[in-house]
A tleap script that builds the chain and sets N, CA, C and O, in Angstrom:
source leaprc.protein.ff14SB
mol = sequence {
  NALA SER MET THR SER PRO ARG ASP HIE SER
  ALA ASP VAL TYR SER ASP LEU ASN GLY GLU
  THR TRP ARG ALA MET GLU TRP GLY SER ALA
  LEU VAL ARG LEU ALA GLY ARG VAL ALA GLU
  PRO ARG LEU HIE LEU PRO CYS VAL SER VAL
  GLY ASP VAL GLY ALA ALA SER GLY ALA LEU
  ALA ALA CYS LEU ALA VAL HIE GLU LEU SER
  ARG GLY HIE VAL ARG THR ASN HIE ALA LEU
  VAL VAL SER SER SER ASP GLY GLY GLU VAL
  GLY CYS LEU SER LEU GLN LEU ALA PRO ARG
  GLU GLY THR ARG SER CARG
}
set mol.1.N position { 228.788 -55.006 179.189 }
set mol.1.CA position { 228.607 -53.832 180.014 }
set mol.1.C position { 227.130 -53.477 180.042 }
set mol.1.O position { 226.458 -53.502 179.010 }
set mol.2.N position { 226.633 -53.149 181.215 }
set mol.2.CA position { 225.225 -52.793 181.318 }
set mol.2.C position { 225.059 -51.304 181.077 }
set mol.2.O position { 225.917 -50.495 181.431 }
set mol.3.N position { 223.958 -50.971 180.481 }
set mol.3.CA position { 223.648 -49.568 180.221 }
set mol.3.C position { 222.708 -49.087 181.308 }
set mol.3.O position { 221.726 -49.757 181.626 }
set mol.4.N position { 222.997 -47.951 181.870 }
set mol.4.CA position { 222.096 -47.363 182.853 }
set mol.4.C position { 221.572 -46.057 182.296 }
set mol.4.O position { 222.274 -45.345 181.577 }
set mol.5.N position { 220.354 -45.755 182.629 }
set mol.5.CA position { 219.767 -44.497 182.165 }
set mol.5.C position { 220.007 -43.428 183.218 }
set mol.5.O position { 220.315 -43.743 184.368 }
set mol.6.N position { 219.865 -42.164 182.829 }
set mol.6.CA position { 220.008 -41.086 183.808 }
set mol.6.C position { 219.051 -41.255 184.979 }
set mol.6.O position { 219.363 -40.821 186.088 }
set mol.7.N position { 217.898 -41.871 184.765 }
set mol.7.CA position { 216.930 -42.069 185.843 }
set mol.7.C position { 217.482 -42.991 186.929 }
set mol.7.O position { 217.008 -42.968 188.065 }
set mol.8.N position { 218.489 -43.807 186.581 }
set mol.8.CA position { 219.106 -44.688 187.574 }
set mol.8.C position { 219.978 -43.907 188.554 }
set mol.8.O position { 220.363 -44.431 189.600 }
set mol.9.N position { 220.283 -42.681 188.224 }
set mol.9.CA position { 221.172 -41.862 189.037 }
set mol.9.C position { 220.441 -40.611 189.502 }
set mol.9.O position { 220.814 -39.492 189.148 }
set mol.10.N position { 219.412 -40.809 190.289 }
set mol.10.CA position { 218.664 -39.668 190.792 }
set mol.10.C position { 218.809 -39.615 192.305 }
set mol.10.O position { 219.189 -40.594 192.947 }
set mol.11.N position { 218.505 -38.480 192.841 }
set mol.11.CA position { 218.606 -38.330 194.292 }
set mol.11.C position { 217.713 -37.186 194.744 }
set mol.11.O position { 217.304 -36.332 193.957 }
set mol.12.N position { 217.433 -37.202 196.009 }
set mol.12.CA position { 216.796 -36.067 196.644 }
set mol.12.C position { 217.928 -35.151 197.083 }
set mol.12.O position { 218.887 -35.600 197.710 }
set mol.13.N position { 217.819 -33.873 196.756 }
set mol.13.CA position { 218.856 -32.904 197.073 }
set mol.13.C position { 218.312 -31.904 198.089 }
set mol.13.O position { 217.257 -31.304 197.885 }
set mol.14.N position { 219.042 -31.737 199.174 }
set mol.14.CA position { 218.705 -30.794 200.234 }
set mol.14.C position { 219.659 -29.625 200.091 }
set mol.14.O position { 220.873 -29.783 200.217 }
set mol.15.N position { 219.102 -28.444 199.827 }
set mol.15.CA position { 219.930 -27.301 199.479 }
set mol.15.C position { 219.630 -26.092 200.358 }
set mol.15.O position { 218.559 -25.981 200.955 }
set mol.16.N position { 220.602 -25.195 200.418 }
set mol.16.CA position { 220.432 -23.949 201.162 }
set mol.16.C position { 220.000 -22.796 200.255 }
set mol.16.O position { 220.218 -21.631 200.586 }
set mol.17.N position { 219.387 -23.120 199.112 }
set mol.17.CA position { 218.834 -22.058 198.268 }
set mol.17.C position { 217.846 -21.261 199.104 }
set mol.17.O position { 216.967 -21.828 199.752 }
set mol.18.N position { 217.999 -19.933 199.084 }
set mol.18.CA position { 217.171 -19.108 199.966 }
set mol.18.C position { 216.662 -17.836 199.294 }
set mol.18.O position { 216.193 -16.922 199.972 }
set mol.19.N position { 216.751 -17.775 197.985 }
set mol.19.CA position { 216.285 -16.590 197.274 }
set mol.19.C position { 217.393 -15.662 196.826 }
set mol.19.O position { 217.143 -14.725 196.068 }
set mol.20.N position { 218.612 -15.902 197.278 }
set mol.20.CA position { 219.733 -15.069 196.838 }
set mol.20.C position { 220.098 -15.444 195.402 }
set mol.20.O position { 220.216 -16.621 195.059 }
set mol.21.N position { 220.269 -14.427 194.582 }
set mol.21.CA position { 220.520 -14.635 193.156 }
set mol.21.C position { 221.745 -15.490 192.901 }
set mol.21.O position { 221.698 -16.390 192.063 }
set mol.22.N position { 222.841 -15.235 193.600 }
set mol.22.CA position { 224.075 -15.974 193.340 }
set mol.22.C position { 223.912 -17.457 193.649 }
set mol.22.O position { 224.515 -18.291 192.975 }
set mol.23.N position { 223.111 -17.803 194.654 }
set mol.23.CA position { 222.865 -19.219 194.952 }
set mol.23.C position { 222.046 -19.858 193.826 }
set mol.23.O position { 222.320 -20.986 193.417 }
set mol.24.N position { 221.051 -19.138 193.336 }
set mol.24.CA position { 220.234 -19.654 192.241 }
set mol.24.C position { 221.078 -19.868 190.979 }
set mol.24.O position { 220.903 -20.863 190.275 }
set mol.25.N position { 221.980 -18.948 190.701 }
set mol.25.CA position { 222.857 -19.086 189.534 }
set mol.25.C position { 223.792 -20.281 189.703 }
set mol.25.O position { 224.039 -21.019 188.749 }
set mol.26.N position { 224.304 -20.469 190.894 }
set mol.26.CA position { 225.176 -21.608 191.192 }
set mol.26.C position { 224.424 -22.926 190.962 }
set mol.26.O position { 224.958 -23.849 190.347 }
set mol.27.N position { 223.197 -23.008 191.453 }
set mol.27.CA position { 222.380 -24.206 191.304 }
set mol.27.C position { 222.038 -24.437 189.825 }
set mol.27.O position { 222.108 -25.567 189.342 }
set mol.28.N position { 221.673 -23.377 189.115 }
set mol.28.CA position { 221.365 -23.499 187.694 }
set mol.28.C position { 222.560 -23.991 186.896 }
set mol.28.O position { 222.407 -24.805 185.985 }
set mol.29.N position { 223.731 -23.510 187.226 }
set mol.29.CA position { 224.952 -23.959 186.556 }
set mol.29.C position { 225.197 -25.448 186.804 }
set mol.29.O position { 225.589 -26.178 185.894 }
set mol.30.N position { 224.967 -25.887 188.024 }
set mol.30.CA position { 225.141 -27.307 188.343 }
set mol.30.C position { 224.155 -28.165 187.554 }
set mol.30.O position { 224.525 -29.227 187.053 }
set mol.31.N position { 222.904 -27.717 187.438 }
set mol.31.CA position { 221.909 -28.472 186.680 }
set mol.31.C position { 222.282 -28.590 185.213 }
set mol.31.O position { 222.092 -29.644 184.605 }
set mol.32.N position { 222.815 -27.513 184.637 }
set mol.32.CA position { 223.227 -27.542 183.236 }
set mol.32.C position { 224.354 -28.550 183.044 }
set mol.32.O position { 224.354 -29.305 182.072 }
set mol.33.N position { 225.306 -28.565 183.958 }
set mol.33.CA position { 226.456 -29.485 183.834 }
set mol.33.C position { 226.050 -30.940 184.016 }
set mol.33.O position { 226.700 -31.833 183.472 }
set mol.34.N position { 224.986 -31.191 184.774 }
set mol.34.CA position { 224.540 -32.559 185.039 }
set mol.34.C position { 223.493 -33.064 184.055 }
set mol.34.O position { 223.171 -34.252 184.051 }
set mol.35.N position { 222.963 -32.185 183.228 }
set mol.35.CA position { 221.899 -32.550 182.291 }
set mol.35.C position { 222.301 -33.749 181.439 }
set mol.35.O position { 223.388 -33.776 180.863 }
set mol.36.N position { 221.421 -34.732 181.365 }
set mol.36.CA position { 221.674 -35.926 180.573 }
set mol.36.C position { 222.481 -36.982 181.290 }
set mol.36.O position { 222.517 -38.132 180.853 }
set mol.37.N position { 223.135 -36.614 182.391 }
set mol.37.CA position { 223.949 -37.588 183.133 }
set mol.37.C position { 223.236 -38.098 184.370 }
set mol.37.O position { 223.482 -39.217 184.821 }
set mol.38.N position { 222.361 -37.285 184.911 }
set mol.38.CA position { 221.573 -37.695 186.074 }
set mol.38.C position { 220.133 -37.227 185.877 }
set mol.38.O position { 219.865 -36.273 185.145 }
set mol.39.N position { 219.228 -37.910 186.537 }
set mol.39.CA position { 217.828 -37.505 186.473 }
set mol.39.C position { 217.649 -36.175 187.193 }
set mol.39.O position { 218.464 -35.798 188.036 }
set mol.40.N position { 216.593 -35.479 186.857 }
set mol.40.CA position { 216.328 -34.225 187.551 }
set mol.40.C position { 216.122 -34.505 189.037 }
set mol.40.O position { 215.272 -35.316 189.405 }
set mol.41.N position { 216.885 -33.847 189.879 }
set mol.41.CA position { 216.780 -34.123 191.311 }
set mol.41.C position { 215.487 -33.582 191.907 }
set mol.41.O position { 214.905 -32.622 191.403 }
set mol.42.N position { 215.063 -34.203 192.965 }
set mol.42.CA position { 213.942 -33.689 193.756 }
set mol.42.C position { 214.555 -32.757 194.790 }
set mol.42.O position { 215.298 -33.201 195.665 }
set mol.43.N position { 214.254 -31.490 194.696 }
set mol.43.CA position { 214.900 -30.466 195.506 }
set mol.43.C position { 214.108 -30.199 196.777 }
set mol.43.O position { 212.899 -29.973 196.733 }
set mol.44.N position { 214.798 -30.228 197.902 }
set mol.44.CA position { 214.215 -29.908 199.202 }
set mol.44.C position { 214.876 -28.624 199.705 }
set mol.44.O position { 216.102 -28.513 199.708 }
set mol.45.N position { 214.073 -27.672 200.123 }
set mol.45.CA position { 214.573 -26.386 200.612 }
set mol.45.C position { 214.097 -26.185 202.049 }
set mol.45.O position { 213.000 -25.672 202.270 }
set mol.46.N position { 214.911 -26.585 203.031 }
set mol.46.CA position { 214.502 -26.447 204.434 }
set mol.46.C position { 214.094 -25.030 204.816 }
set mol.46.O position { 213.244 -24.853 205.689 }
set mol.47.N position { 214.681 -24.016 204.182 }
set mol.47.CA position { 214.362 -22.631 204.553 }
set mol.47.C position { 212.896 -22.292 204.294 }
set mol.47.O position { 212.368 -21.361 204.904 }
set mol.48.N position { 212.235 -23.017 203.413 }
set mol.48.CA position { 210.820 -22.766 203.137 }
set mol.48.C position { 209.979 -23.088 204.379 }
set mol.48.O position { 208.966 -22.436 204.634 }
set mol.49.N position { 210.400 -24.080 205.135 }
set mol.49.CA position { 209.648 -24.496 206.322 }
set mol.49.C position { 210.069 -23.788 207.596 }
set mol.49.O position { 209.229 -23.483 208.443 }
set mol.50.N position { 211.372 -23.519 207.744 }
set mol.50.CA position { 211.869 -22.980 209.020 }
set mol.50.C position { 212.525 -21.610 208.902 }
set mol.50.O position { 212.940 -21.040 209.911 }
set mol.51.N position { 212.623 -21.080 207.703 }
set mol.51.CA position { 213.306 -19.818 207.504 }
set mol.51.C position { 214.785 -20.038 207.231 }
set mol.51.O position { 215.293 -21.153 207.344 }
set mol.52.N position { 215.458 -18.970 206.875 }
set mol.52.CA position { 216.886 -19.036 206.582 }
set mol.52.C position { 217.655 -19.113 207.895 }
set mol.52.O position { 217.630 -18.170 208.686 }
set mol.53.N position { 218.333 -20.224 208.130 }
set mol.53.CA position { 219.046 -20.436 209.393 }
set mol.53.C position { 220.541 -20.157 209.286 }
set mol.53.O position { 221.296 -20.434 210.218 }
set mol.54.N position { 220.965 -19.611 208.158 }
set mol.54.CA position { 222.367 -19.226 207.999 }
set mol.54.C position { 223.315 -20.408 207.977 }
set mol.54.O position { 223.088 -21.390 207.271 }
set mol.55.N position { 224.383 -20.304 208.760 }
set mol.55.CA position { 225.436 -21.323 208.762 }
set mol.55.C position { 224.940 -22.691 209.218 }
set mol.55.O position { 225.592 -23.698 208.942 }
set mol.56.N position { 223.813 -22.751 209.905 }
set mol.56.CA position { 223.267 -24.021 210.369 }
set mol.56.C position { 222.493 -24.756 209.275 }
set mol.56.O position { 221.993 -25.856 209.510 }
set mol.57.N position { 222.387 -24.166 208.087 }
set mol.57.CA position { 221.570 -24.770 207.031 }
set mol.57.C position { 222.063 -26.151 206.614 }
set mol.57.O position { 221.250 -27.033 206.336 }
set mol.58.N position { 223.364 -26.353 206.565 }
set mol.58.CA position { 223.901 -27.668 206.195 }
set mol.58.C position { 223.570 -28.728 207.216 }
set mol.58.O position { 223.181 -29.841 206.861 }
set mol.59.N position { 223.722 -28.388 208.499 }
set mol.59.CA position { 223.400 -29.341 209.563 }
set mol.59.C position { 221.903 -29.654 209.580 }
set mol.59.O position { 221.515 -30.810 209.746 }
set mol.60.N position { 221.069 -28.639 209.410 }
set mol.60.CA position { 219.621 -28.847 209.364 }
set mol.60.C position { 219.249 -29.743 208.192 }
set mol.60.O position { 218.463 -30.677 208.345 }
set mol.61.N position { 219.812 -29.462 207.025 }
set mol.61.CA position { 219.518 -30.263 205.837 }
set mol.61.C position { 219.962 -31.712 206.023 }
set mol.61.O position { 219.257 -32.630 205.603 }
set mol.62.N position { 221.117 -31.929 206.645 }
set mol.62.CA position { 221.584 -33.299 206.894 }
set mol.62.C position { 220.626 -34.034 207.821 }
set mol.62.O position { 220.321 -35.205 207.594 }
set mol.63.N position { 220.153 -33.365 208.853 }
set mol.63.CA position { 219.188 -33.990 209.774 }
set mol.63.C position { 217.896 -34.339 209.058 }
set mol.63.O position { 217.359 -35.430 209.253 }
set mol.64.N position { 217.390 -33.438 208.236 }
set mol.64.CA position { 216.161 -33.704 207.493 }
set mol.64.C position { 216.347 -34.857 206.511 }
set mol.64.O position { 215.466 -35.704 206.369 }
set mol.65.N position { 217.493 -34.887 205.835 }
set mol.65.CA position { 217.766 -35.960 204.881 }
set mol.65.C position { 217.815 -37.314 205.574 }
set mol.65.O position { 217.237 -38.283 205.082 }
set mol.66.N position { 218.492 -37.389 206.698 }
set mol.66.CA position { 218.567 -38.659 207.445 }
set mol.66.C position { 217.174 -39.082 207.897 }
set mol.66.O position { 216.811 -40.253 207.792 }
set mol.67.N position { 216.403 -38.134 208.394 }
set mol.67.CA position { 215.041 -38.440 208.839 }
set mol.67.C position { 214.204 -38.994 207.685 }
set mol.67.O position { 213.539 -40.020 207.830 }
set mol.68.N position { 214.241 -38.308 206.541 }
set mol.68.CA position { 213.427 -38.740 205.417 }
set mol.68.C position { 213.931 -40.026 204.785 }
set mol.68.O position { 213.129 -40.819 204.292 }
set mol.69.N position { 215.243 -40.254 204.785 }
set mol.69.CA position { 215.774 -41.539 204.326 }
set mol.69.C position { 215.273 -42.673 205.216 }
set mol.69.O position { 214.836 -43.713 204.723 }
set mol.70.N position { 215.340 -42.468 206.513 }
set mol.70.CA position { 214.948 -43.534 207.443 }
set mol.70.C position { 213.449 -43.819 207.402 }
set mol.70.O position { 213.020 -44.919 207.750 }
set mol.71.N position { 212.652 -42.843 206.982 }
set mol.71.CA position { 211.196 -43.016 206.897 }
set mol.71.C position { 210.724 -43.447 205.512 }
set mol.71.O position { 209.540 -43.723 205.318 }
set mol.72.N position { 211.649 -43.508 204.543 }
set mol.72.CA position { 211.269 -43.902 203.194 }
set mol.72.C position { 210.556 -42.812 202.420 }
set mol.72.O position { 209.776 -43.113 201.516 }
set mol.73.N position { 210.804 -41.551 202.751 }
set mol.73.CA position { 210.136 -40.435 202.090 }
set mol.73.C position { 210.940 -39.852 200.938 }
set mol.73.O position { 210.672 -38.728 200.514 }
set mol.74.N position { 211.905 -40.580 200.429 }
set mol.74.CA position { 212.714 -40.127 199.305 }
set mol.74.C position { 212.506 -41.065 198.119 }
set mol.74.O position { 212.045 -42.193 198.292 }
set mol.75.N position { 212.841 -40.605 196.927 }
set mol.75.CA position { 212.620 -41.417 195.714 }
set mol.75.C position { 213.538 -42.622 195.631 }
set mol.75.O position { 213.143 -43.680 195.140 }
set mol.76.N position { 214.756 -42.464 196.109 }
set mol.76.CA position { 215.730 -43.556 196.062 }
set mol.76.C position { 216.316 -43.707 197.456 }
set mol.76.O position { 215.810 -43.118 198.411 }
set mol.77.N position { 217.362 -44.481 197.576 }
set mol.77.CA position { 218.012 -44.594 198.882 }
set mol.77.C position { 219.205 -43.647 199.010 }
set mol.77.O position { 220.095 -43.863 199.833 }
set mol.78.N position { 219.212 -42.593 198.183 }
set mol.78.CA position { 220.289 -41.599 198.201 }
set mol.78.C position { 219.744 -40.210 198.501 }
set mol.78.O position { 218.631 -39.862 198.106 }
set mol.79.N position { 220.540 -39.437 199.197 }
set mol.79.CA position { 220.239 -38.024 199.410 }
set mol.79.C position { 221.556 -37.261 199.339 }
set mol.79.O position { 222.611 -37.763 199.727 }
set mol.80.N position { 221.465 -36.056 198.842 }
set mol.80.CA position { 222.632 -35.204 198.701 }
set mol.80.C position { 222.342 -33.886 199.400 }
set mol.80.O position { 221.321 -33.249 199.139 }
set mol.81.N position { 223.240 -33.477 200.289 }
set mol.81.CA position { 223.117 -32.198 200.984 }
set mol.81.C position { 224.178 -31.269 200.409 }
set mol.81.O position { 225.365 -31.593 200.420 }
set mol.82.N position { 223.745 -30.107 199.904 }
set mol.82.CA position { 224.690 -29.134 199.355 }
set mol.82.C position { 224.518 -27.805 200.083 }
set mol.82.O position { 223.406 -27.402 200.423 }
set mol.83.N position { 225.631 -27.146 200.311 }
set mol.83.CA position { 225.607 -25.883 201.039 }
set mol.83.C position { 226.745 -25.002 200.543 }
set mol.83.O position { 227.845 -25.483 200.272 }
set mol.84.N position { 226.469 -23.719 200.430 }
set mol.84.CA position { 227.474 -22.751 199.975 }
set mol.84.C position { 227.603 -21.625 200.986 }
set mol.84.O position { 226.623 -21.197 201.596 }
set mol.85.N position { 228.827 -21.158 201.147 }
set mol.85.CA position { 229.046 -20.018 202.033 }
set mol.85.C position { 229.027 -18.725 201.224 }
set mol.85.O position { 229.176 -18.745 200.003 }
set mol.86.N position { 228.845 -17.621 201.904 }
set mol.86.CA position { 228.874 -16.319 201.237 }
set mol.86.C position { 230.228 -16.063 200.586 }
set mol.86.O position { 230.324 -15.277 199.644 }
set mol.87.N position { 231.283 -16.729 201.085 }
set mol.87.CA position { 232.622 -16.564 200.539 }
set mol.87.C position { 232.895 -17.404 199.312 }
set mol.87.O position { 233.966 -17.294 198.715 }
set mol.88.N position { 231.939 -18.248 198.918 }
set mol.88.CA position { 232.110 -19.044 197.707 }
set mol.88.C position { 232.487 -20.493 197.924 }
set mol.88.O position { 232.526 -21.268 196.969 }
set mol.89.N position { 232.765 -20.877 199.162 }
set mol.89.CA position { 233.082 -22.275 199.426 }
set mol.89.C position { 231.810 -23.103 199.317 }
set mol.89.O position { 230.732 -22.660 199.714 }
set mol.90.N position { 231.945 -24.318 198.770 }
set mol.90.CA position { 230.802 -25.210 198.588 }
set mol.90.C position { 231.103 -26.530 199.282 }
set mol.90.O position { 232.199 -27.078 199.160 }
set mol.91.N position { 230.121 -27.024 200.006 }
set mol.91.CA position { 230.257 -28.317 200.659 }
set mol.91.C position { 229.146 -29.244 200.208 }
set mol.91.O position { 228.057 -28.801 199.844 }
set mol.92.N position { 229.436 -30.531 200.236 }
set mol.92.CA position { 228.462 -31.516 199.785 }
set mol.92.C position { 228.591 -32.767 200.655 }
set mol.92.O position { 229.695 -33.195 200.994 }
set mol.93.N position { 227.456 -33.332 201.003 }
set mol.93.CA position { 227.424 -34.547 201.800 }
set mol.93.C position { 226.510 -35.532 201.101 }
set mol.93.O position { 225.340 -35.230 200.862 }
set mol.94.N position { 227.024 -36.706 200.769 }
set mol.94.CA position { 226.229 -37.740 200.117 }
set mol.94.C position { 225.828 -38.763 201.169 }
set mol.94.O position { 226.676 -39.306 201.878 }
set mol.95.N position { 224.532 -39.020 201.263 }
set mol.95.CA position { 224.006 -39.978 202.236 }
set mol.95.C position { 223.318 -41.113 201.505 }
set mol.95.O position { 222.655 -40.898 200.490 }
set mol.96.N position { 223.475 -42.317 202.020 }
set mol.96.CA position { 222.830 -43.475 201.417 }
set mol.96.C position { 222.263 -44.344 202.520 }
set mol.96.O position { 222.921 -44.600 203.528 }
set mol.97.N position { 221.040 -44.793 202.320 }
set mol.97.CA position { 220.400 -45.674 203.274 }
set mol.97.C position { 221.083 -47.038 203.234 }
set mol.97.O position { 221.210 -47.643 202.170 }
set mol.98.N position { 221.516 -47.512 204.382 }
set mol.98.CA position { 222.159 -48.829 204.447 }
set mol.98.C position { 221.110 -49.913 204.235 }
set mol.98.O position { 220.014 -49.830 204.789 }
set mol.99.N position { 221.435 -50.931 203.436 }
set mol.99.CA position { 220.471 -52.021 203.249 }
set mol.99.C position { 220.256 -52.769 204.563 }
set mol.99.O position { 221.190 -52.994 205.332 }
set mol.100.N position { 219.021 -53.139 204.793 }
set mol.100.CA position { 218.726 -53.939 205.986 }
set mol.100.C position { 219.187 -55.347 205.775 }
set mol.100.O position { 219.190 -55.847 204.650 }
set mol.101.N position { 219.575 -55.986 206.836 }
set mol.101.CA position { 220.070 -57.354 206.771 }
set mol.101.C position { 219.019 -58.256 206.133 }
set mol.101.O position { 217.860 -58.264 206.546 }
set mol.102.N position { 219.437 -59.019 205.118 }
set mol.102.CA position { 218.549 -59.952 204.463 }
set mol.102.C position { 217.685 -59.325 203.380 }
set mol.102.O position { 216.839 -60.012 202.808 }
set mol.103.N position { 217.870 -58.036 203.077 }
set mol.103.CA position { 217.101 -57.393 202.010 }
set mol.103.C position { 218.024 -56.706 201.039 }
set mol.103.O position { 219.186 -56.437 201.345 }
set mol.104.N position { 217.512 -56.430 199.894 }
set mol.104.CA position { 218.270 -55.691 198.889 }
set mol.104.C position { 217.942 -54.221 199.032 }
set mol.104.O position { 216.854 -53.861 199.480 }
set mol.105.N position { 218.892 -53.361 198.647 }
set mol.105.CA position { 218.615 -51.934 198.680 }
set mol.105.C position { 217.646 -51.608 197.557 }
set mol.105.O position { 217.589 -52.306 196.545 }
set mol.106.N position { 216.874 -50.522 197.753 }
set mol.106.CA position { 215.882 -50.130 196.747 }
set mol.106.C position { 216.536 -49.617 195.509 }
set mol.106.O position { 215.850 -49.243 194.558 }
savepdb mol mol.pdb
quit
């Protein structure tokens, strides 16, 4: 069996964190639960660039993640989009860059 380090399981995370305390607590709780199992994620906050777009934040984050994956602007070939509603529902979208024909994935 091969051993993998937490650094082998890292991703760029696109989140709807926007300064609301409950979102920050939710994110902090997730980081505590993942500690030691995955590398510290590189966090992208679209609201910093375009403002808080509300319910469209998940769609915006998915578009940004696809764009940055296709341009090679992420640490790995994985991106994770996470979004929470004011009602407590949480959604997550995992994206992975498809390997090009004749090449290995990064």
